[in-house]
SEFI-514239 format. One record per residue (C-alpha): residue in three letters; x, y, z. Coordinates in steps of 0.25 Angstrom, whole numbers, plus 5000, padded with zeros to 4 digits. Example, Ala and Ser with C-alpha at 12.3 -4.5 7.8 and 13.67 -1.06 7.14 Angstrom:
<nodes>
Ala504949825031/Ser505549965029/
</nodes>
This chain:
<nodes>
Met510849234930/Leu510849294916/Pro509349244913/Leu508849304926/Gln509649434924/Cys509149454910/Ala507749434915/Arg507949534925/Thr508349634915/Thr507049634907/Leu506049744911/Ser504649784907/Lys504049924906/Ser504349984920/Trp505349984930/Asp504349934941/Thr504049804933/Gln505349784927/Arg506349784938/Thr506949654943/Val506849584957/Thr507049714966/His507049714981/Glu505449724981/Asp505349614971/Ser506249514978/Leu505349534990/Arg504149494982/Ile504949374976/Ala505349314989/Pro505149345003/Pro506349415009/Thr506649305019/Asn507849215022/Ile507749095013/Arg507949005024/Ala506749055031/Met505749025020/Ser504648925023/Thr504648785020/Met503748755007/Pro503048625001/Ser503948524996/Pro504148494981/Glu503248374980/His502048464982/Gln502448524968/Arg502148674972/Ile502848794977/Ala502348884988/Leu502649024991/Pro503649045002/Arg503149085016/Pro503849195024/Ser504449165037/Phe503949295043/Asn503649295058/Ser502149305062/Ala502449445068/Arg502649505055/Ser501649415047/Arg500849545044/Asp502049595036/Leu502149485026/Pro502449515012/Pro501249525002/Ala501749394996/Phe501449315009/Ser500249385013/Arg498849395007/Met498749474994/Ala498649614997/Gly497349684996/Gln496949814990/Val496349944995/Phe495150014988/Ala494550154993/Leu493350244991/Ile493750384996/Val492750494998/Gly493050635002/Ile492050755001/Asp492350895005/Lys491350974996/Tyr489850934997/Gln488750954987/Ala487751004998/Gly487951145001/Asn487551125016/Ile488751035018/Trp490051095023/Asn491151055014/Leu492450995020/Asp493851025018/Ala494650895019/Ala493850775015/Val494350765001/Asp495750785005/Asp495550665015/Ala495050585004/Arg496250614995/Ser497150585007/Ile496550445009/Glu496650424995/Arg498150454995/Trp498450375007/Leu497850255000/Thr498550274987/Ser499950324993/Asp500050245006/Leu499150125004/Gln499450114989/Val498050094985/Pro497850114969/Arg497150234965/Asp496050154958/His495650084971/Ile495250214977/Cys493950294974/Thr494050434979/Leu492750524979/Leu492950674982/Asp491850784984/Ala490850774973/Gln491250644969/Ala490850584982/Thr489350584980/Lys488450474987/Arg488150404974/Asn489650414969/Ile490250364982/Glu489250244982/Glu489550214967/Arg491050214969/Phe490950134982/Val490250024973/Ser491150034960/His492450064968/Leu492349974980/Leu491049874980/Asn491049834965/Asn492649844963/Ser493149714958/Ala494549744962/Ile494249754977/Glu494449604984/Pro493949564997/Gly494949615007/Asp495449735000/Ala495349865008/Ile494249955005/Ile494250095010/Val493050195010/Tyr493450335015/Phe492550455016/Ala492850595020/Gly491850705021/His490550745028/Gly489650645036/Ser488250675041/Ser487050605047/Ile485650595044/Arg484450555052/Ala484250405052/Pro483050345046/Pro482050275055/Gly482550125058/Trp483950155054/Phe484450135069/Asp483950035079/Arg483450155088/Gly483350295086/Arg483550375073/Gly484950445074/Asp485750485062/Val486450415051/Ser487850445047/Val488150475032/Leu489350515024/Cys489050635016/Thr489350615001/Tyr489650734992/Asp488150754989/Tyr487650735003/Asp486350805007/Thr486050844993/Lys484750814985/Leu484750684976/Pro483950674963/Lys482850604969/Gly482550704980/Gln483250634991/Thr484550694998/Asn485850624998/Ala486050565012/Gly487550525010/Ile488050385013/Ser487550335027/Asp488250245036/Arg487350135033/Ser487450145018/Leu489050145019/His489050025028/Ala488149955019/Met489049995007/Leu490349935015/Gln489649815018/Asp489349785003/Leu490749815001/Ala491249725011/Arg490449615006/Ala491049624992/Lys492449664996/Gly492749625010/Asp492749705023/Asn494049775022/Ile493349905021/Thr493750035028/Leu492750155029/Ile493550285032/Leu492650405036/Asp493150545038/Thr491850605042/Cys490850615053/Phe489350615056/Ser489150725066/Leu489750855071/Pro490450865085/Thr489350875096/Thr489851005101/Ser489751075087/Asn488451025082/Asp488251095068/Asp489251205070/Pro489851245056/Lys491251265062/Glu491251115065/Arg490651075051/Arg491851145045/Phe492751035050/Thr491850915053/Arg491550815042/Phe490050815045/Thr488850885039/Pro487450885044/Thr486350835034/Arg485350935030/Lys484450865020/Ala484650715019/Thr483650635027/Ser483450495032/Glu482650465020/Asp483850505011/Leu484750425020/Leu483850295017/Ala483850335002/Gly485350335001/Leu485650205007/Trp486550105001/Ser485849994994/Thr486249885004/Ala486049975017/Thr484849935025/Pro484050065027/His483250025040/Lys484249935047/Ala484149975062/Glu485550005066/Pro485950015081/Val486350145086/Ala487750105089/Ser487950075074/Arg487650215069/Gly488650285060/Phe489850235051/Thr490650195063/Gly489550135071/Val489350015063/Ser490449895065/Ser490349835052/Asp491149715047/Ser491149775032/His492149895035/Val492849975045/Val492550125047/Leu493650215050/Ala492950355054/Ala493350495058/Cys492550485070/Ser491450415076/Ser489950455076/Gly489750585084/Trp491050635081/Ala491550735071/Ala492650715060/Thr493450845057/Glu494350895046/Arg495351005044/Lys495951055031/Asp496950935031/Gly495950825032/Gly494950755040/Asn495450725054/Phe495250575053/Thr495850565039/Arg496950655042/Ala497250565055/Leu497150435047/Leu498150485037/Ala499150535048/Leu499050405055/Lys499450325043/Asp500650425041/Ala501050395056/Arg500750245059/Pro500750125051/Leu499250095047/His499449945044/Lys499449915059/Phe498149985063/Thr496749915064/Tyr495550005061/Ala495250005076/Asp496650065079/Leu496450185070/Pro495550275078/Ala496550275090/Glu497750295080/Leu497050415073/Ala496650485086/Pro497950565088/Tyr497850615073/Met496350655075/Gly496350735088/Asp495350725099/His494150775092/Gln493950655083/Tyr494150505084/Ala494250405073/Ala493150285073/Cys493250145068/Ala492150045066/Gly491949905060/Met492149765064/Asn493549755057/Val494149875065/Asp495249775070/Arg495749755056/Leu497049825051/Leu496749955043/Phe496149915029/Asp496449775034/Gly497849795030/Val497649795015/Pro498449915011/Phe499649885021/Val500249765013/Pro501649725015/Asp502649805007/Thr503649714999/Arg504749814999/Tyr504949795014/Ile505849685019/Ser505749615032/Val506749645043/Ser507049575056/Thr508149595067/His509449525065/Asp510349565076/His510549695084/Glu511149765072/His510549705060/Val509149675054/Gln508849565044/Val508149615031/Asp507549505022/Ala508149555009/Gly509549525004/Glu510349504991/Met509249444984/Gln508449574986/Gly509649664982/Ile510049704996/Thr511549734998/Val512349775009/Gly512049925011/Thr510549915006/Glu509750005015/Phe508349965022/Ala507350055029/Ile506649975040/Tyr505149985042/Pro504249925053/His503349865043/Asn503149835028/Arg501749875025/Arg501249975014/Gly500450095017/Ser500750105032/Leu501750195038/Asn503150125039/Ser504250215044/Ser505650165042/Thr506350125055/Gly507750145050/Ile508750115038/Tyr509549985038/Val510649945029/Ala511049805024/Thr512349755030/Leu512349605026/Val511549545015/Phe511149405012/Ala510349345001/Thr508949365006/Trp509149455018/Cys510149555025/Leu510549625037/Ala510449765039/Lys510749865050/Pro510350015053/Lys510950115044/Ser511050215056/Ser511850165068/Gly511050165081/Lys509750145074/Gln508850055082/Met508649915075/Val507349865070/Arg506949725074/Glu506049705062/Gly505349775051/Trp505449795036/Ala506449845027/Arg506449925014/Val507749945005/Thr507950095005/Arg509350094998/Trp509849984989/Asn511349984990/Asn511649964975/Gln513049984973/Thr512950034958/Pro511950144957/Phe510850134946/Arg511250254936/Val510150334929/Asp510250434918/Val509150534918/Lys509050594904/Tyr508650744902/Ser507250764897/Leu506750894891/Phe505250854894/Ser505450824908/Phe506650904913/Phe506150934927/Arg505750794930/Arg507050744924/Asn507850834934/Arg507050784945/Leu507250644942/Ala508750664940/Ala508850744953/Lys508250614961/Ile509350524956/Pro510750534963/Ser511850584955/Asn513050544964/Ala513450434974/Val513150534986/Asp511750564982/Leu511550414978/Ala511950374993/Glu510750454998/Lys509750384990/Asn508850264994/Gly508450154984/Val509250104973/Gly510450184970/Val510250264957/Leu511250374952/Arg511050474940/Ala511950434929/Lys512750544922/Ser512450484908/Ala511550384902/Lys512850294899/Ser513050274914/Ala511650254917/Asp510850124920/Leu509550194917/Ser509250314908/Val507950394910/Lys507250504903/Val506050574909/Lys504850604900/Ser503550664903/Lys502850544908/Glu503850434907/Leu505250394911/Leu506050344899/Val507050244904/Glu508250184897/Arg508950064904/Arg510350064901/Asp510749934909/Ala511549834901/Leu510549724903/Ile509349804899/Pro509449824884/Ala509849674882/Asn508549624889/Cys507449724888/Gln506949864884/Ser507949974889/Ile506950094887/Leu505750114896/His504650214896/Ile504250224911/Pro502950304914/Ser503450424924/Ala502950564925/Glu503650604938/Thr505050594945/Arg504550494955/Thr504150394945/Asp505450414937/Leu506250384950/Lys505450264953/Ala505750204939/Ile507250234941/Glu507250174955/Ala506550044949/Ala507650034938/Ala508750054948/Arg508149934957/Phe508049844945/Asn509549874941/Met509949854955/His509349714955/Leu509649684941/Tyr511249694944/Arg511349664959/Lys512049524962/Gln512149444975/Pro513649424977/Ser513349314988/Arg512549234978/Pro511849164990/Phe511149064981/Ala512249034971/Gly512248894967/Lys511048864976/Gly509848904968/Ala509248864954/Arg508648954944/Arg507748914932/Ser507349014921/Trp506448994909/Thr505849084898/Arg504349104895/Arg503549184885/Pro502349244893/Arg501149294885/Thr501249434892/Arg502449504898/Ser502149514913/Met502949564925/Arg504049474931/Ser503549404943/Ser504249334954/Ser503949224965/Thr504549144975/Thr504249004979/Thr504948904988/Arg504948754987/Met505448644998/Ser506348534993/Thr506448425003/Ser507548325004/Gly507448225015/Arg507248305028/Thr507848435022/Ser506948535017/Arg507448655008/Thr506648775003/Trp507048834990/Thr506548964985/Arg506148984970/Val506149124965/Val505349134952/Thr505549264943/Ala504549264931/Tyr504849364920/Pro503949384908/Trp505049314900/Ser505649214910/Thr505549154923/Thr506749124933/Gln506749044945/Ile507749054956/Leu507748934966/Leu508448984979/Pro508848874989/Pro508648865004/Ala509748935012/Pro510848835015/His510948795030/Ser512348795033/Val513348855043/Asp513748955032/Thr512249005032/Pro512149125042/Thr510949135051/Trp510349265054/
</nodes>
């Protein structure tokens, strides 16, 4: 085991990339299933190795780990929020900008959308020209967006209407719904008036986008295009309604400001009027209300946006289709406003499910008997008797996932374990997903927090977060970390500086194999703790052993050294090969761990079928 152990101790520049096979990593290396349940693979004479196929039942096929589903897509968004308008005759709003920022926080915090995937335009930034230019640069011509990626266009602000030009509709004139940009109803340099972005223009924009990037496009509108019929143009209603009447812009201005691919004189049927009247195959519209209704706001946000964010905090969004949302939002919006949904793809899951990818930190759980559940992780993943799990109903990121109980491992095998509720009388779960909340490492990881004159208060906050005695340690989740009394008794010494954490690894194996001093970028206590917790996980997996040695004498390992041109991160993969002898088929699992300096293969045999092998 010496070559593998030495390879494990070599680290790169940060704890996130230098740690060895942790619980999360091990689930990426191999599916947490009993080896006996692995699928049959092609025979050796084909001279190829295929990835293992998990034996999950069809009822849970939607929760497959990412390794066995299609590559997860990305999310891109254009967000517009306007409170203050350039035209003096437009009543300013109070909460549209806050709504836009709240949507941005939802995307970045809950759905883990990178900030550079989001373009946010607020108030004076949200001119008609700027919105259209950023639509082209950030979405239409963005080479990072691939077909199938989720694209969100969000608008919060005033809506309005302009008299339709002749021939716009199949019969009658009527009004055209428009989104009021920051410079709406103001004079343009050529003497025309800014007529905003009409429904026909925006539909044409989204059709162009769908042809280039696919039809996973969601248009979210927290605005309206008329006042309540009972109030007409009452200023009191205007104060809380996201509608403004048009004073200057005319139908000629509307035609002059059309998107380049929009048809000026296409006669649309009356039923297709407005943003929610067109059932397009290019996108789905989620709107604060239908035509003829009003969208209102309060100081804490628009009624529709506030309801949408309340729903995501109360219900798991990954289960909903677009068509489900109006009814689901109704209890949060009151009886004066009802959300609308339109498009040919309204039966799809929200954002086509792209942000709600499976989270590999969760482990499959199934019923074993009336007292225990089976968790598909065992000694190979660092599970020991006493390890605690929180059980969840699903394994999707970005969707509400409340724990249904805490379970404790009572019997641990190589690749799976049995667990029972920590609290007596707790109702048993039949199936779900588990996540380790407390590793039962018998020897705590000891950390010495050195004094620092430059970051005195931050150092004290960090020291206070690390338990100093066994009683406090027992109440902490995660890996057991204890504050050492001196550097001599510590596994790790840290010193807080203004913009970094100076880390000295004092483990006996470290100095002989790699650099012992690291400078980790960090400017706050939260990131300091994350670095220490990552170091503790690395140390736990580095020294953990499997007393039962389930594969002792039954496997084979092969190692070799290589000299790559560039140092890269360690990568791991799992493959299986079936050996056939007569009528007997045996499936072997090969775990390949590739480091920048060497590659290690471990060949795991099929589980023996004998009377000594328990069947669970």
